[in-house]
Residue frames relative to the residue before (quaternion, step in Angstrom):
aa qw qx qy qz dx dy dz
M 1.0000 0.0000 0.0000 0.0000 0.00 0.00 0.00
G 0.2613 -0.7623 0.5740 0.1453 3.58 -0.85 0.98
V 0.6828 -0.4483 0.3658 0.4461 3.52 -1.34 -0.03
T 0.0864 -0.8004 0.5932 0.0017 3.57 -0.75 1.09
P 0.6496 -0.4906 0.3829 0.4367 3.61 -1.21 0.24
D 0.6133 0.5465 -0.3501 0.4501 3.61 1.05 -0.71
F 0.6443 0.5110 -0.3293 0.4640 3.58 0.94 -0.86
L 0.6697 0.5216 -0.3087 0.4291 3.59 0.86 -0.92
Q 0.6982 0.4209 -0.2694 0.5127 3.60 1.17 -0.46
S 0.4854 0.6779 -0.4279 0.3489 3.59 1.26 -0.16
R 0.2100 -0.7287 0.6378 0.1344 3.49 -1.35 0.48
F 0.3146 -0.7710 0.5334 0.1481 3.55 -1.21 0.45
E 0.1916 -0.7806 0.5926 0.0520 3.50 -1.10 0.88
R 0.3973 -0.7237 0.5157 0.2291 3.58 -0.76 1.06
R 0.2333 -0.7792 0.5677 0.1270 3.56 -1.12 0.71
L 0.7549 0.3716 -0.1827 0.5086 3.59 1.19 -0.40
D 0.5654 -0.5691 0.4725 0.3648 3.54 -1.30 0.39
W 0.0102 -0.8007 0.5978 -0.0362 3.55 -1.18 0.58
E 0.1198 -0.7607 0.6264 0.1207 3.53 -1.36 0.14
E 0.3722 -0.6988 0.5628 0.2375 3.52 -1.23 0.54
Q 0.3433 -0.7417 0.5429 0.1933 3.56 -0.86 0.99
E 0.7168 -0.4592 0.3095 0.4237 3.57 -1.27 0.26
D 0.6934 0.4711 -0.2768 0.4698 3.60 1.08 -0.68
G 0.5986 -0.5992 0.3429 0.4062 3.59 1.30 0.11
R 0.5617 0.5933 -0.3995 0.4158 3.57 1.24 -0.12
I 0.4244 -0.7189 0.5115 0.2037 3.51 -1.23 0.68
V 0.1391 -0.7247 0.6674 0.1006 3.53 -1.21 0.71
V 0.1747 -0.7802 0.5970 0.0658 3.56 -0.76 1.13
F 0.2782 -0.7650 0.5639 0.1394 3.57 -0.98 0.91
R 0.0750 -0.8008 0.5942 -0.0044 3.55 -0.57 1.21
P 0.4231 -0.7195 0.4859 0.2592 3.61 -0.60 1.10
R 0.4864 -0.6905 0.4580 0.2774 3.59 -0.88 0.94
F 0.7716 0.3051 -0.1682 0.5321 3.59 1.07 -0.67
G 0.7022 -0.4621 0.2679 0.4708 3.58 1.10 0.56
E 0.6187 -0.5973 0.4026 0.3137 3.50 -1.37 0.25
S 0.4982 0.6761 -0.4281 0.3338 3.60 1.22 -0.21
H 0.6568 -0.4974 0.3923 0.4090 3.53 -1.29 0.38
L 0.6542 0.5169 -0.3105 0.4566 3.60 0.94 -0.89
G 0.6576 0.5185 -0.3094 0.4506 3.58 0.92 -0.88
R 0.6702 0.4869 -0.2930 0.4775 3.56 0.96 -0.87
K 0.6352 0.5316 -0.3238 0.4572 3.58 1.05 -0.79
M 0.6447 0.5192 -0.3200 0.4608 3.59 0.97 -0.88
A 0.6534 0.5142 -0.3112 0.4601 3.57 0.91 -0.91
S 0.6534 0.5170 -0.3061 0.4605 3.56 1.00 -0.86
L 0.6750 0.4982 -0.2952 0.4572 3.58 0.91 -0.92
L 0.7204 0.4272 -0.2348 0.4934 3.56 1.05 -0.79
G 0.4282 -0.7240 0.4454 0.3068 3.58 1.29 -0.12
I 0.4332 0.6951 -0.4559 0.3484 3.56 1.14 0.64
S 0.3232 -0.7658 0.5254 0.1818 3.55 -0.76 1.03
D 0.6370 -0.5230 0.4141 0.3863 3.52 -1.35 0.24
Y 0.5422 -0.5242 0.5196 0.4016 3.52 -1.35 0.22
R 0.2251 -0.7481 0.6076 0.1434 3.58 -1.08 0.72
I 0.1047 -0.7979 0.5934 0.0165 3.56 -0.51 1.21
R 0.1755 -0.8003 0.5693 0.0674 3.56 -0.52 1.23
L 0.2480 -0.7844 0.5565 0.1166 3.55 -0.64 1.16
D 0.4689 -0.6434 0.5195 0.3104 3.56 -1.16 0.60
E 0.7576 -0.3807 0.2559 0.4644 3.59 -1.28 -0.07
V 0.6546 0.5071 -0.3137 0.4647 3.58 0.96 -0.86
G 0.6805 0.4896 -0.2848 0.4648 3.57 0.83 -0.99
S 0.6385 0.5321 -0.3217 0.4535 3.57 1.04 -0.78
L 0.6415 0.5091 -0.3291 0.4700 3.59 0.97 -0.80
V 0.6519 0.5022 -0.3157 0.4724 3.59 0.92 -0.90
W 0.6549 0.5284 -0.3158 0.4385 3.60 0.86 -0.97
K 0.6632 0.5124 -0.3077 0.4506 3.60 0.94 -0.88
C 0.6584 0.5081 -0.3058 0.4635 3.60 1.15 -0.56
C 0.5399 0.6098 -0.4104 0.4101 3.59 1.20 -0.36
D 0.8115 0.2579 -0.2249 0.4737 3.57 -1.21 0.64
S 0.6357 0.5415 -0.3442 0.4291 3.60 1.20 0.08
G 0.5399 -0.6418 0.3944 0.3756 3.57 1.28 0.05
V 0.4580 0.6829 -0.4439 0.3562 3.57 1.28 0.19
S 0.4079 -0.7243 0.5028 0.2372 3.59 -0.86 0.97
A 0.6595 -0.4952 0.3905 0.4089 3.54 -1.30 0.34
A 0.6205 0.5436 -0.3449 0.4479 3.60 1.01 -0.75
E 0.6695 0.4825 -0.2960 0.4811 3.59 0.97 -0.84
I 0.6216 0.5228 -0.3471 0.4689 3.61 1.01 -0.73
A 0.6358 0.5205 -0.3283 0.4659 3.61 0.95 -0.84
S 0.6366 0.5215 -0.3217 0.4683 3.57 1.01 -0.79
R 0.6589 0.4972 -0.3045 0.4753 3.60 0.96 -0.84
L 0.6118 0.5393 -0.3453 0.4643 3.58 1.07 -0.71
R 0.6496 0.5127 -0.3102 0.4678 3.60 0.98 -0.86
E 0.6387 0.5313 -0.3246 0.4521 3.59 0.97 -0.88
R 0.7353 0.4426 -0.2277 0.4599 3.57 0.90 -0.95
F 0.8320 0.2606 -0.0932 0.4807 3.60 0.83 -0.98
G 0.3798 -0.7634 0.4615 0.2452 3.60 1.23 -0.10
Q 0.8488 -0.1905 0.1412 0.4725 3.53 -1.17 -0.68
Q 0.5900 0.6054 -0.3790 0.3766 3.62 1.08 -0.55
I 0.6695 0.4951 -0.3057 0.4618 3.63 1.19 -0.37
E 0.5277 0.6675 -0.4028 0.3373 3.60 1.21 -0.29
P 0.5719 -0.2380 -0.7843 0.0344 1.57 -1.94 1.59
A 0.4467 -0.7525 0.4255 0.2306 3.56 -0.42 1.29
E 0.6688 0.5045 -0.3177 0.4443 3.61 0.86 -0.90
D 0.6573 0.5071 -0.3145 0.4602 3.60 0.96 -0.82
K 0.6660 0.4906 -0.3027 0.4735 3.58 0.95 -0.86
L 0.6323 0.5210 -0.3262 0.4715 3.58 1.04 -0.77
L 0.6373 0.5300 -0.3240 0.4560 3.59 0.93 -0.88
T 0.6643 0.5044 -0.3043 0.4600 3.60 0.85 -0.95
F 0.6781 0.4993 -0.2907 0.4543 3.58 0.88 -0.96
V 0.6801 0.4868 -0.2905 0.4649 3.58 0.88 -0.94
Q 0.6263 0.5240 -0.3409 0.4657 3.61 1.00 -0.73
Q 0.6418 0.5105 -0.3252 0.4708 3.60 0.98 -0.79
M 0.6746 0.4811 -0.2992 0.4732 3.59 0.90 -0.86
N 0.6336 0.5217 -0.3299 0.4664 3.59 1.07 -0.67
R 0.6537 0.5056 -0.3099 0.4701 3.59 0.95 -0.85
A 0.6907 0.4519 -0.2610 0.5007 3.58 1.11 -0.72
R 0.4140 -0.7377 0.4325 0.3122 3.59 1.35 0.10
M 0.3659 0.7154 -0.5011 0.3212 3.55 1.02 0.90
V 0.7893 0.0778 -0.0380 0.6078 3.59 1.17 -0.63
N 0.3173 -0.6719 0.6240 0.2418 3.51 -1.37 0.33
I 0.3094 -0.7105 0.5977 0.2054 3.54 -1.13 0.68
I 0.1685 -0.7808 0.5983 0.0638 3.55 -0.68 1.15
K 0.2248 -0.7987 0.5480 0.1060 3.55 -0.32 1.29
P 0.5829 -0.5976 0.4061 0.3718 3.60 -1.11 0.58
A 0.5394 -0.5908 0.4888 0.3478 3.52 -1.19 0.62
V 0.6769 -0.4986 0.3455 0.4169 3.56 -1.17 0.51
S 0.6745 0.5097 -0.2994 0.4422 3.60 0.94 -0.86
E 0.6746 0.4908 -0.2890 0.4695 3.62 1.21 -0.43
R 0.5440 0.6475 -0.3946 0.3594 3.58 1.22 -0.37
P 0.5146 -0.6430 0.4625 0.3283 3.55 -1.03 0.76
T 0.3277 -0.7258 0.5666 0.2117 3.54 -1.09 0.67
S 0.4210 -0.6937 0.5159 0.2744 3.55 -1.04 0.74
K 0.3975 -0.7010 0.5392 0.2448 3.54 -1.08 0.73
E 0.1690 -0.8074 0.5617 0.0640 3.52 -0.68 1.09
């Protein structure tokens, strides 16, 4: 799947706990036994901590934009502002990253409602 107008209007919702480090990078906490109540209870009883996923600068910027109502198009624009030509093609890199995070159940992709979708000019 390539970058589509629907993707560019999509927004993203975080599913996991996280913290921002002093350097501005994000650490995401992924439960070792899953997100269910039972999984969290087992981890707690066994004294097992979550996986700590450290995001790079690009991933951290994207993560910070999640849950804020910012569209993929706006996130791509922010990536260009921050990283310049090294991030190009920004939309393709964003799509790949978001798909990976979605498959890993780290974020949900919120697609635009039908009324928000761009109309084609005929």
